[in-house]
Backbone as JSON Lines, residues from 0, in Angstrom:
{"i":0,"aa":"X","n":[0.84,-1.18,0.0],"ca":[0.0,0.0,0.0],"c":[0.88,1.24,0.0]}
{"i":1,"aa":"X","n":[0.65,2.11,-0.91],"ca":[1.43,3.32,-1.03],"c":[0.56,4.52,-0.69]}
{"i":2,"aa":"X","n":[1.19,5.5,-0.04],"ca":[0.49,6.73,0.27],"c":[0.77,7.76,-0.82]}
{"i":3,"aa":"X","n":[-0.29,8.32,-1.36],"ca":[-0.13,9.37,-2.35],"c":[-0.17,10.73,-1.67]}
{"i":4,"aa":"X","n":[-0.04,11.77,-2.46],"ca":[-0.03,13.13,-1.91],"c":[-1.34,13.48,-1.21]}
{"i":5,"aa":"X","n":[-2.51,13.13,-1.74],"ca":[-3.75,13.47,-1.03],"c":[-3.85,12.8,0.35]}
{"i":6,"aa":"X","n":[-3.41,11.57,0.46],"ca":[-3.45,10.87,1.74],"c":[-2.52,11.52,2.75]}
{"i":7,"aa":"X","n":[-1.32,11.9,2.29],"ca":[-0.35,12.53,3.19],"c":[-0.89,13.88,3.67]}
{"i":8,"aa":"X","n":[-1.54,14.63,2.79],"ca":[-2.11,15.91,3.18],"c":[-3.22,15.75,4.2]}
{"i":9,"aa":"X","n":[-4.05,14.75,4.04],"ca":[-5.13,14.49,5.0],"c":[-4.53,14.11,6.36]}
{"i":10,"aa":"X","n":[-3.53,13.26,6.37],"ca":[-2.89,12.86,7.62],"c":[-2.26,14.08,8.3]}
{"i":11,"aa":"X","n":[-1.56,14.92,7.52],"ca":[-0.95,16.13,8.08],"c":[-2.0,17.06,8.66]}
{"i":12,"aa":"X","n":[-3.12,17.2,7.99],"ca":[-4.2,18.06,8.48],"c":[-4.78,17.53,9.78]}
{"i":13,"aa":"X","n":[-4.97,16.23,9.88],"ca":[-5.5,15.62,11.1],"c":[-4.52,15.82,12.26]}
{"i":14,"aa":"X","n":[-3.23,15.62,12.01],"ca":[-2.22,15.82,13.05],"c":[-2.22,17.27,13.49]}
{"i":15,"aa":"X","n":[-2.32,18.19,12.55],"ca":[-2.33,19.61,12.88],"c":[-3.55,19.96,13.73]}
{"i":16,"aa":"X","n":[-4.69,19.41,13.39],"ca":[-5.9,19.68,14.16],"c":[-5.84,19.07,15.56]}
{"i":17,"aa":"X","n":[-5.26,17.88,15.68],"ca":[-5.2,17.22,16.98],"c":[-4.21,17.86,17.93]}
{"i":18,"aa":"X","n":[-3.04,18.24,17.43],"ca":[-1.97,18.67,18.3],"c":[-1.7,20.17,18.25]}
{"i":19,"aa":"X","n":[-2.16,20.85,17.25],"ca":[-1.89,22.28,17.12],"c":[-0.51,22.53,16.56]}
{"i":20,"aa":"X","n":[-0.29,23.71,16.03],"ca":[0.95,24.04,15.35],"c":[2.16,24.1,16.27]}
{"i":21,"aa":"X","n":[1.96,24.47,17.53],"ca":[3.1,24.64,18.43],"c":[3.63,23.32,18.96]}
{"i":22,"aa":"X","n":[2.81,22.3,19.01],"ca":[3.23,21.0,19.55],"c":[3.94,20.13,18.52]}
{"i":23,"aa":"X","n":[3.72,20.37,17.25],"ca":[4.26,19.51,16.2],"c":[5.79,19.46,16.22]}
{"i":24,"aa":"X","n":[6.51,20.6,16.34],"ca":[7.98,20.49,16.4],"c":[8.47,19.63,17.58]}
{"i":25,"aa":"X","n":[7.79,19.75,18.72],"ca":[8.16,18.93,19.88],"c":[7.93,17.46,19.6]}
{"i":26,"aa":"X","n":[6.82,17.15,18.94],"ca":[6.51,15.76,18.6],"c":[7.54,15.19,17.62]}
{"i":27,"aa":"X","n":[7.91,15.97,16.62],"ca":[8.89,15.51,15.63],"c":[10.27,15.32,16.27]}
{"i":28,"aa":"X","n":[10.62,16.2,17.21],"ca":[11.9,16.07,17.91],"c":[11.91,14.78,18.72]}
{"i":29,"aa":"X","n":[10.82,14.52,19.43],"ca":[10.72,13.28,20.2],"c":[10.75,12.05,19.31]}
{"i":30,"aa":"X","n":[10.08,12.14,18.19],"ca":[10.06,11.02,17.24],"c":[11.46,10.76,16.7]}
{"i":31,"aa":"X","n":[12.17,11.83,16.36],"ca":[13.53,11.69,15.87],"c":[14.45,11.05,16.9]}
{"i":32,"aa":"X","n":[14.31,11.46,18.15],"ca":[15.13,10.87,19.22],"c":[14.8,9.39,19.39]}
{"i":33,"aa":"X","n":[13.52,9.06,19.28],"ca":[13.11,7.67,19.4],"c":[13.67,6.81,18.29]}
{"i":34,"aa":"X","n":[13.63,7.31,17.07],"ca":[14.17,6.56,15.93],"c":[15.68,6.39,16.08]}
{"i":35,"aa":"X","n":[16.38,7.45,16.51],"ca":[17.83,7.37,16.7],"c":[18.16,6.35,17.78]}
{"i":36,"aa":"X","n":[17.41,6.38,18.87],"ca":[17.63,5.42,19.95],"c":[17.4,3.99,19.47]}
{"i":37,"aa":"X","n":[16.37,3.79,18.67],"ca":[16.07,2.47,18.14],"c":[17.21,1.98,17.24]}
{"i":38,"aa":"X","n":[17.69,2.87,16.36],"ca":[18.79,2.5,15.46],"c":[20.06,2.18,16.25]}
{"i":39,"aa":"X","n":[20.35,3.0,17.27],"ca":[21.52,2.74,18.1],"c":[21.41,1.39,18.8]}
{"i":40,"aa":"X","n":[20.21,1.08,19.29],"ca":[19.99,-0.2,19.94],"c":[20.16,-1.37,18.99]}
{"i":41,"aa":"X","n":[19.66,-1.21,17.77],"ca":[19.8,-2.26,16.77],"c":[21.26,-2.46,16.39]}
{"i":42,"aa":"X","n":[22.0,-1.36,16.23],"ca":[23.42,-1.46,15.9],"c":[24.18,-2.14,17.03]}
{"i":43,"aa":"X","n":[23.82,-1.85,18.26],"ca":[24.47,-2.49,19.41],"c":[24.21,-3.98,19.43]}
{"i":44,"aa":"X","n":[23.0,-4.39,19.1],"ca":[22.66,-5.82,19.05],"c":[23.44,-6.52,17.95]}
{"i":45,"aa":"X","n":[23.57,-5.88,16.8],"ca":[24.3,-6.47,15.68],"c":[25.77,-6.65,16.06]}
{"i":46,"aa":"X","n":[26.35,-5.64,16.71],"ca":[27.75,-5.74,17.12],"c":[27.95,-6.84,18.15]}
{"i":47,"aa":"X","n":[27.0,-6.99,19.08],"ca":[27.09,-8.06,20.08],"c":[27.02,-9.43,19.42]}
{"i":48,"aa":"X","n":[26.13,-9.55,18.42],"ca":[26.02,-10.83,17.71],"c":[27.31,-11.18,16.98]}
{"i":49,"aa":"X","n":[27.96,-10.17,16.38],"ca":[29.21,-10.41,15.68],"c":[30.3,-10.84,16.65]}
{"i":50,"aa":"X","n":[30.33,-10.25,17.84],"ca":[31.34,-10.62,18.84],"c":[31.14,-12.05,19.32]}
{"i":51,"aa":"X","n":[29.87,-12.46,19.48],"ca":[29.56,-13.8,19.95],"c":[29.92,-14.84,18.9]}
{"i":52,"aa":"X","n":[29.86,-14.49,17.62],"ca":[30.16,-15.45,16.56],"c":[31.65,-15.77,16.49]}
{"i":53,"aa":"X","n":[32.49,-14.84,16.93],"ca":[33.95,-15.03,16.82],"c":[34.47,-15.97,17.83]}
């Protein structure tokens, strides 16, 4: 399933209505930190697996 431009605009409008314009940057910052933390955790697991294989 692919999202087209109309679907993305509707989602953005709903988010804007739910959270307001001032909260969105805070939400995106938190989301970015969460994604970075997840990636760091995954990289740590991969490195641990490589060490265990040796």
